[in-house]
Each structure stands twice: as C-alpha cells, then as structure tokens.
C-alpha positions in Angstrom: -21.1 38.4 60.8 -17.4 38.8 61.9 -15.3 41.0 59.7 -12.5 39.3 57.8 -9.2 41.2 57.8 -7.4 42.0 54.5 -4.2 40.1 55.5 -6.4 36.9 56.2 -8.0 37.2 52.7 -4.5 37.4 51.0 -3.3 34.3 53.1 -6.4 32.3 52.0 -5.8 33.4 48.3 -2.1 32.6 48.5 -2.9 29.1 49.8 -5.5 28.4 47.0 -3.1 29.8 44.3 -0.3 27.6 45.6 -2.6 24.6 45.3 -3.5 25.5 41.7 0.2 25.9 40.8 1.0 22.4 42.2 -2.0 20.9 40.4 -0.9 22.5 37.0 2.6 21.3 37.6 1.5 17.7 38.1 -0.9 17.9 35.1 1.5 19.2 32.6 5.0 18.1 33.7 6.4 14.8 34.6 9.7 13.2 35.7 11.5 10.3 34.1 11.5 7.3 36.4 13.2 4.8 34.1 14.6 4.9 30.5 16.1 2.4 28.0 15.6 0.6 24.7 13.5 3.5 23.3 11.1 3.5 26.2 10.6 5.9 29.1 8.5 5.5 32.2 7.3 8.9 33.5 5.8 9.9 36.8 3.3 12.8 36.7 1.6 14.0 33.4 -1.7 13.0 35.1 -3.9 14.7 32.4 -1.9 13.3 29.4 -3.7 11.5 26.5 -2.9 8.3 24.7 -0.9 9.2 21.4 -0.1 12.6 22.7 3.4 14.0 21.9 5.5 14.8 24.9 8.8 16.8 25.1 11.9 15.4 26.6 15.2 17.4 27.1 17.8 17.6 24.2 14.9 18.0 21.7 13.9 14.4 22.0 10.0 13.8 21.4 8.1 10.9 22.7 4.6 9.5 22.3 2.4 8.3 25.1 1.2 4.7 24.7 0.5 3.3 28.2 -1.5 5.0 30.9 -0.8 3.1 34.1 -2.1 3.8 37.5 0.9 5.8 38.8 3.0 6.3 35.7 2.9 6.8 32.0 4.8 4.6 29.4 6.2 6.6 26.5 8.0 5.5 23.3 10.9 7.8 22.2 11.5 9.1 18.7 15.1 9.9 19.3 18.2 8.7 21.0 17.3 7.3 24.4 20.9 7.8 25.5 20.2 11.6 25.7 17.5 11.1 28.4 18.3 10.2 32.0 16.5 9.4 35.2 15.0 12.5 36.8 14.7 14.5 33.6 11.7 16.7 33.3 9.0 15.8 30.6 6.5 18.4 29.3 3.1 17.9 27.6 2.6 19.5 24.2 -1.2 19.1 24.2 -0.9 17.8 20.5 -1.6 14.3 19.4 1.1 12.6 17.3 0.5 14.1 13.9 1.9 14.3 10.4 2.3 17.4 8.1 0.1 17.2 5.0 -0.1 19.2 1.8 0.9 19.1 -1.9 4.4 20.2 -0.9 4.9 16.7 0.6 4.9 15.3 -3.0 8.3 14.5 -4.5 9.9 14.3 -1.1 11.5 11.7 1.1 10.6 12.1 4.8 10.7 10.2 8.1 7.4 9.2 9.9 7.3 12.5 11.7 7.3 14.4 8.4 10.8 15.8 8.6 12.6 15.8 5.3 15.5 13.3 4.9 16.4 13.9 1.3 18.5 17.0 1.8 16.3 19.2 -0.3 15.5 21.7 2.5 12.4 22.2 4.7 8.8 21.6 3.5 6.0 24.3 3.6 3.1 22.0 4.6 -0.5 23.1 4.8 -1.4 21.6 8.2 -0.9 18.8 10.7 -3.3 15.8 10.9 -3.3 13.2 13.6 -1.6 9.9 12.6 -4.3 7.9 14.5 -7.8 8.5 13.2 -11.0 6.6 13.4 -11.9 5.1 10.1 -15.0 6.7 8.5 -18.2 4.7 8.8 -20.1 2.7 6.2 -22.6 5.6 5.6 -19.9 7.8 4.2 -18.7 5.3 1.7 -19.7 3.9 -1.6 -18.9 0.6 -3.4 -15.7 0.4 -5.2 -16.4 0.8 -8.9 -13.6 2.8 -10.6 -10.5 0.9 -11.8 -7.0 1.6 -10.4 -4.8 0.3 -13.3 -1.5 -1.2 -12.2 -0.1 -1.6 -15.7 0.6 -5.3 -15.0 -1.5 -7.3 -17.4 -1.9 -10.4 -15.1 -3.2 -8.2 -12.3 -5.5 -5.9 -14.3 -7.0 -8.9 -16.2 -7.4 -11.4 -13.3 -7.0 -9.7 -10.0 -8.3 -6.2 -10.7 -7.8 -3.5 -8.1 -10.4 -0.6 -7.7 -9.9 2.8 -6.2 -10.7 2.5 -2.5 -9.8 -1.2 -2.3 -7.3 -2.9 0.0 -5.4 -5.6 -1.9 -2.7 -7.6 -0.1 0.5 -8.4 -1.9 1.9 -11.6 -0.1 4.8 -14.0 -0.7 8.2 -15.1 0.5 11.2 -12.7 0.4 12.7 -12.0 -3.0 9.5 -12.9 -5.0 8.9 -9.5 -6.5 6.3 -8.0 -4.0 7.9 -4.6 -4.0 8.3 -4.7 -7.8 4.4 -5.2 -8.2 3.7 -2.1 -6.0 6.3 0.1 -7.6 5.0 -0.8 -11.1 1.5 0.2 -9.8 2.9 3.6 -8.6 4.8 4.2 -11.9 1.6 3.4 -13.9 -0.3 6.3 -12.1 1.9 8.7 -14.1 -0.6 8.3 -17.0 -3.5 9.5 -14.7 -1.6 12.9 -14.6 -1.6 13.5 -18.3 -3.9 15.8 -20.4 -5.2 12.8 -22.2 -6.4 11.2 -19.0 -8.2 14.4 -18.0 -10.0 14.4 -21.4 -11.1 10.8 -20.9 -12.4 11.6 -17.3 -9.7 9.8 -15.4 -8.7 11.7 -12.3 -5.1 11.7 -11.1 -3.9 9.4 -8.4 -1.3 10.6 -5.8 0.9 8.0 -4.3 2.6 7.3 -0.9 5.2 4.7 -0.5 5.9 3.7 3.2 9.2 1.8 3.7 9.3 0.0 7.1 12.5 -1.7 8.3 14.1 -1.7 4.9 17.7 -1.1 4.2 18.3 2.6 3.3 20.1 1.5 0.2 17.0 -0.4 -1.0 14.8 2.6 -0.4 17.4 4.8 -2.2 17.1 2.4 -5.3 13.3 2.7 -5.1 13.4 6.5 -5.1 16.0 6.5 -8.0 13.6 4.3 -10.1 10.6 6.5 -9.3 12.6 9.6 -10.3 13.9 7.8 -13.5 10.3 7.0 -14.6 8.9 10.5 -13.7 6.7 9.1 -10.9 8.4 11.0 -7.9 6.6 14.2 -8.7 3.3 12.8 -7.5 4.8 10.5 -4.8 5.8 10.9 -1.2 8.3 8.3 0.3 8.0 7.8 4.0 11.1 5.9 5.2 11.6 4.4 8.6 14.7 2.2 7.8 16.0 -0.8 9.7 18.3 1.4 11.8 15.4 3.7 13.0 13.9 3.1 16.5 11.0 0.7 16.8 8.6 3.5 17.7 9.2 5.2 14.3 8.7 1.8 12.4 5.5 1.3 14.3 3.9 4.8 13.4 5.2 5.0 9.8 2.2 3.2 8.1 -0.2 5.5 10.1 1.6 8.5 8.9 1.3 7.2 5.3 -2.5 6.6 5.8 -2.9 10.2 7.1 -1.3 11.8 4.0 -3.4 9.6 1.8 -6.5 10.7 3.7 -5.6 14.3 3.1 -6.0 13.8 -0.7 -9.0 11.5 -0.2 -10.9 14.1 1.9 -10.2 16.8 -0.7 -12.2 14.6 -3.3 -8.9 13.4 -4.9 -7.5 9.9 -5.2 -4.5 8.4 -3.3 -2.7 5.1 -3.4 -0.6 4.0 -0.3 1.8 1.1 -0.3 2.9 -0.3 3.1 6.2 -2.1 2.6 5.9 -4.3 4.7 3.5 -4.8 7.6 5.4 -7.9 8.9 8.2 -5.6 10.0 5.8 -3.2 11.6 4.3 -6.1 13.6 7.8 -7.0 14.8 8.4 -3.4 15.8 5.1 -3.3 17.7 6.0 -6.7 19.4 9.2 -5.0 20.7 7.4 -2.0 22.0 4.7 -4.1 23.7 7.2 -6.3 25.5 9.2 -3.3 26.7 6.0 -1.5 27.8 4.9 -4.7 29.7 1.8 -5.1 27.5 0.6 -8.8 27.4 2.0 -10.7 24.4 -0.5 -13.1 22.9 -0.4 -15.8 20.1 2.9 -16.7 18.5 4.6 -14.3 21.0 2.9 -11.3 19.2 0.7 -9.0 21.3 -2.9 -10.3 21.2 -4.0 -7.0 19.6 -1.6 -7.0 16.6 -4.9 -7.7 14.6 -6.1 -4.3 15.8 -2.8 -2.6 14.8 -3.4 -3.7 11.2 -7.2 -3.5 11.0 -7.4 0.1 12.2 -4.8 1.0 9.6 -6.3 -0.8 6.7 -9.9 0.2 7.5 -9.0 3.8 6.7 -8.8 2.9 3.0 -12.1 3.7 1.4 -14.1 5.2 -1.5 -16.2 8.1 -0.2 -19.6 8.8 -1.4 -20.4 11.8 -3.7 -21.7 14.0 -0.9 -18.3 13.5 0.8 -16.5 14.5 -2.4 -16.1 11.0 -4.0 -12.4 10.7 -3.1 -10.7 7.4 -2.5 -7.7 5.9 -0.7 -6.4 2.5 -2.0 -4.1 0.5 0.2 -1.5 -2.0 -1.1 -0.2 -3.7 2.2 2.7 -6.1 1.7 3.3 -9.2 4.0 6.2 -11.5 3.9 5.6 -15.2 4.5 8.0 -17.8 5.8 8.4 -20.8 3.4 5.1 -19.9 1.7 3.1 -20.3 5.0 0.0 -18.2 4.4 -1.8 -19.9 7.3 0.5 -18.2 9.9 -0.9 -15.7 12.4 -0.1 -12.4 10.8 -0.7 -13.4 7.1 -4.2 -14.7 8.0 -4.9 -11.5 10.0 -4.2 -9.3 7.1 -5.9 -11.7 4.5 -9.1 -11.4 6.6 -9.0 -7.6 6.7 -8.2 -7.0 3.0 -10.4 -7.3 -0.1 -8.2 -9.9 -1.8 -4.6 -10.9 -2.2 -2.0 -11.3 -4.9 0.1 -14.3 -3.9 3.6 -14.4 -5.4 5.1 -17.9 -5.5 8.9 -18.6 -5.2 8.8 -21.7 -7.6 7.1 -19.6 -10.4 9.6 -16.7 -9.8 12.6 -19.1 -10.0 11.1 -20.6 -13.2 11.4 -17.2 -14.8 7.6 -16.4 -14.7 7.5 -12.7 -13.7 5.3 -11.5 -12.0 5.2 -14.9 -10.3 1.4 -14.8 -9.4 -0.2 -18.0 -8.2 -3.6 -17.7 -10.0 -5.1 -20.4 -7.8 -5.1 -18.5 -4.5 -4.8 -14.9 -5.7 -8.2 -13.2 -5.7 -9.9 -9.8 -5.8 -13.1 -9.6 -3.9 -14.1 -6.5 -5.9 -13.7 -8.4 -9.2 -15.2 -7.2 -12.5 -16.5 -4.0 -10.8 -12.9 -2.7 -10.9 -12.4 -3.3 -14.6 -13.4 -1.5 -17.7 -16.1 -3.4 -19.7 -13.6 -4.2 -22.6 -11.3 -6.0 -20.1 -14.1 -7.7 -18.4 -15.3 -9.1 -21.7 -12.0 -10.5 -22.9 -10.6 -11.7 -19.5 -13.6 -13.7 -18.4 -12.2 -17.1 -19.1 -8.5 -16.2 -18.5 -8.2 -17.1 -14.8 -10.1 -20.5 -15.3 -7.9 -21.4 -18.3 -4.7 -20.8 -16.3 -6.0 -22.6 -13.2 -6.9 -25.7 -15.4 -3.5 -25.5 -17.0 -1.6 -25.5 -13.7 -3.7 -28.5 -12.5 -3.1 -30.4 -15.8 0.5 -29.5 -16.0 1.2 -31.4 -12.8 -0.9 -34.4 -14.0 0.7 -34.4 -17.5 4.2 -35.0 -16.0 3.0 -38.5 -15.1 1.0 -39.5 -18.1 2.3 -39.6 -21.8 -1.1 -40.5 -23.4 -3.2 -37.3 -23.3 -6.4 -36.8 -25.1 -6.9 -34.0 -27.5 -8.9 -31.8 -25.1 -6.2 -32.1 -22.4 -3.4 -31.3 -25.0 -5.4 -28.3 -26.2 -5.8 -27.0 -22.6 -2.1 -27.5 -22.0 -1.1 -25.8 -25.3 -3.4 -22.7 -24.6 -2.2 -22.5 -21.0 1.5 -22.5 -21.9 0.8 -19.6 -24.4 -1.2 -17.7 -21.9 1.6 -18.0 -19.2 4.1 -16.7 -21.8 1.7 -13.8 -22.8 1.3 -12.6 -19.1 5.1 -12.4 -18.5 6.2 -8.8 -18.1 9.4 -7.0 -17.4 9.8 -4.9 -14.3 9.2 -1.0 -14.6 7.4 -1.5 -17.9 3.7 -0.9 -17.3 1.3 -1.5 -20.2 -1.7 0.8 -21.1 -5.1 -0.8 -20.6 -6.1 -0.7 -24.3 -3.0 -2.7 -25.2 -3.6 -5.2 -22.4 -7.1 -5.7 -23.7 -5.8 -6.6 -27.2 -3.1 -8.9 -25.8 -5.6 -10.8 -23.6 -8.0 -11.0 -26.6 -5.3 -12.7 -28.6 -4.7 -15.3 -25.9 -8.3 -16.1 -24.8 -9.7 -16.3 -28.4 -7.2 -18.8 -29.5 -5.5 -16.6 -32.0 -2.0 -17.6 -30.7 -2.7 -21.4 -30.6 -0.5 -22.0 -33.8 2.3 -19.7 -32.8 5.3 -21.4 -31.0 5.5 -20.6 -27.3 9.0 -19.0 -27.7 7.7 -16.5 -30.2 4.6 -15.4 -28.3 6.0 -12.2 -26.7 7.6 -11.1 -30.0 4.3 -11.8 -31.8 2.3 -9.7 -29.2 4.8 -6.8 -29.4 5.0 -6.8 -33.2 1.2 -7.1 -33.6 0.5 -4.1 -31.3 3.0 -2.0 -33.3 1.5 -3.2 -36.6 -2.0 -2.3 -35.2 -0.8 1.2 -34.0 0.4 2.0 -37.5 -2.4 0.5 -39.5 -5.6 1.0 -37.3 -4.7 3.2 -34.3 -8.4 4.1 -33.8 -8.9 0.6 -32.2 -6.8 1.7 -29.3 -8.3 5.2 -29.2 -11.8 3.6 -29.2 -11.1 1.1 -26.3 -9.5 4.0 -24.3 -12.4 6.4 -24.7 -15.4 4.2 -24.9 -14.0 1.5 -22.5 -15.9 -1.2 -24.4 -15.2 -3.8 -27.0 -17.8 -3.4 -29.7 -18.5 -6.1 -32.3 -16.8 -4.0 -35.0 -13.6 -3.8 -33.0 -13.7 -7.6 -32.3 -14.1 -8.3 -36.1 -11.3 -5.8 -36.9 -9.0 -7.4 -34.3 -9.7 -10.9 -35.7 -9.1 -9.8 -39.3 -5.9 -8.0 -38.5 -4.6 -10.8 -36.3 -5.1 -13.3 -39.2 -3.4 -11.0 -41.7 -0.5 -10.4 -39.4 -0.2 -14.2 -38.7 0.3 -14.8 -42.4 3.2 -12.3 -42.5 4.8 -13.3 -39.2 8.2 -15.0 -39.4 8.5 -17.9 -36.9 12.0 -18.1 -35.4 14.1 -21.1 -36.2 
C-alpha cells in the first residue's frame, strides 16, 4: 500500500473543511433578492423551517412563510425600508414565539411580546411557539363549567362554558366589543376570596386587538383599569398602523398566552377582536407572497387560518390538569350578511354565535341580541341548575314575541293569548336590557329571570320594569339576603326559595309605586 505524505493529508482535509464551511454558510445564511411591502424574498437559508424567525440587518426580524424551490418568502416585523437588496439574513433556529408568564398580566404588548405601555421590560417565564397543533380529542373533556359573562341575556339564553368557542357577530357599531369587554370585567369576581370559598377558580383574560385604532384600544385599557380588570388581563395590540404580518400573528400570540394558563391547570379567556381584519391582513400577505387567492379574493385556506386558531380552545381532562381556554372570536358582517364566506367559516368552526342586530341596537335594546339566530351548542351544560330551571322558556317566549310583534303591526283584532304573549314579551325585552360595563352577579340574574318567566311582572307597566327589578333586588337583599347566598352556594333553586321569591314579589308589588 502506497504511503500518503503529510502535506497531501492536510490538502485533502483543507478541501473537505472548505466544503463544510460553504455548506454551513448556505444552510444558515441567506441574501435578500427582493424586498417591499413588508415581504422579503431570500436566496439561501436552505435548512430554514416554516414559521422560523430570521434576522435581517438593523434589528429587523422576519418570519418564514413560503419555502419555494430556489428562495424563501419572509414576512417582516419591522420597517421594510431598512432592508435592501443584497443584505445578509441569518437563521435564529427559533420558531416564532411569544413570551409567557404571570408577569404578562396587567400589561399591553405587541404580538412579539414587547411591552408598548411604557411600564418597562417584562420578566417572562419562557417562550412558547405561537403556532402549535391543537390538542387531540383524547386529552379533552366536555364543557360543563359556566363562564359567567355578567350579561343576563347571554347567561340565561346563550350560556358560555369554560373551554367553549362562542362567536360574537354583527355589523360595525352594534356593541360586539362591549359584550366581550363586559365578559372580561365580570371575571373579576372569580378572583375574590368568596369565589374561592364557593369552588370557583379564577379566569385570566387576554384581549387581542387586530387592526383597531390605537385610541380605541387605549379606551378599552382605560375601562379595564377603571373596573379593576387589568390586573388579570393582558392586552395584545396590533393596531391599524402596524404591518400586516403582525396583525396576522396577533391572534396566535393570544392563544399561546391562553394555553400557558390552561396547561398549568388554570382557566383563560381570549377575545379576538376581530378576525375579519386578520383575514384581510392574511389576504394581503398571501397575494404579496404569490400564494393562490381563492373564493371572494381571499386565499383558499383562510378557513385553515381560523380553524387552527380556534381549535386550540378546549377544556382539558382531569389527568391533564383540568384547565380550560375559552375563545370569543369577533367577526364583522357587511349589512347583516351572515352567509358571506368568512362569517360562515367561523360559524362552522365555533360552538355557537351571539348575533347582534343593528335594528335592535338603534331601537335602544342593548345588548342588541337577535334571539332567533343566536345559539349556544353547549347549552344548559354551561349553566348553573338554578338558571337552567328559570330560563327554560325564556328564549322561546322572546322568539314568539318577535314573530308576533311583526304580525301584530298589521292586525288590530288580537285574541287574548296573542295579547298575553305580546305583553309578556315586551316586559322580557325590557328586563334583559343592560347598561355597558355593569355586569350582574348570577344569583341576581336568576331572580330577575324568575320574575319575568313566572309572570310576576305582567301587571307592571313596561316603563317601570327596570326600576321594579332593581328595587326588588335591593328589597330582597335587605330583607332576605340568604336567598342570594343560597343560590350562590348551592347553585340550585329549591322549592322553599321559589315560594319565598313568590311571596316577597307579591308583597313588594303591593308597595311598589307605579310612575305617572
């Protein structure tokens, strides 16, 4: 065997090492071929992963969305003017992720987890990927624990359970955000000592604002602070002026923070306000990345964009800790068209919808819930037994009233039964009216709904209904507060409580002064 000289060995090694260097260079570094409109096309980065963060010059970060044959399509999370053709791009070997931890509560951050409230940096626990496969059916259990919104119309007729996905849908300016914010404010009572004693676990909230005006988000934050709800809430804001990539990833960042609490065996509520604007941002990205746009000029897979987000909401089984993540997505309709592409997508993904109607809103009925097409597919499982008992006929009564109301406008001669239905319906509508930022405790809701459905308000003039309800609850608190305590603790409406409510309502009616 011929002897190999030392200088030949070093030459062979040099050649091999040079090859390794070039390979590593191609794998981990790329060059910008084209940039503009928040999109960069990069040559190289041959080992990069989808959703991986990549680093551009001038501290601009990007995320890989397209893996083409000879280039990579990235979306930029910063100013695309700072990037130019020929710039070097480096891999970070880290998927796009969001910082999680209790330190995030009470803060306003952008979709990358960077604080934008001027209160300094956040000491988070860890980073979690913003894109994550939803947990399978085996790890879940059925939704059975109520998530009280404090809105009587919702808690009585369209109950939401912990781990549910309930869509809030309607035209612009019909009070969609108001319903979601009221639900967040109402979670304050889950953080009290009294709730702990009654076995109610606290709910942590995440409000994701997508494409909203910064002034609107500032108002929401101010309201949450005013009502003491900000201490258990994180606001993730990607305003109208932020680049489309940030608006696209914002809901996933919110879901990630919610999952952090859920996976610890705790409970979280995430509001996505609103997913119509996320779809618009995704459409913009797709067209710029040359992805095929599908129906209604939206990319064909915008269904997948929303389904993989909303499927992450769940109630885990006890072996997984029993935590839950509840989602309240908001969708804006155009002229009440719920049969459009994106509304039907999200309706088919969620477990029910609360439909807010402009005509009811303009008529002064707030919240402007259309009872006919609003539904909760979890239903009575997400209600306490007391509410289930009193609210059984409420939805049917209101639906009949709405139908007869239209019919009664044409006919003057109405039989007694129709007049009774109309009279009861008008009082129920009045009873369910509720001001914004004024959530009602469930035991008081039960008493109010009991008065309406049992016909105890039938002789009270419609204009006096709200005053009667308010004064009766105050009267009951002074005289027999144990009724409320019993409903709150036992969560049932016993025969003795029913008799007590009837007697007290009759007594109070005799004293009540009807307004002139």
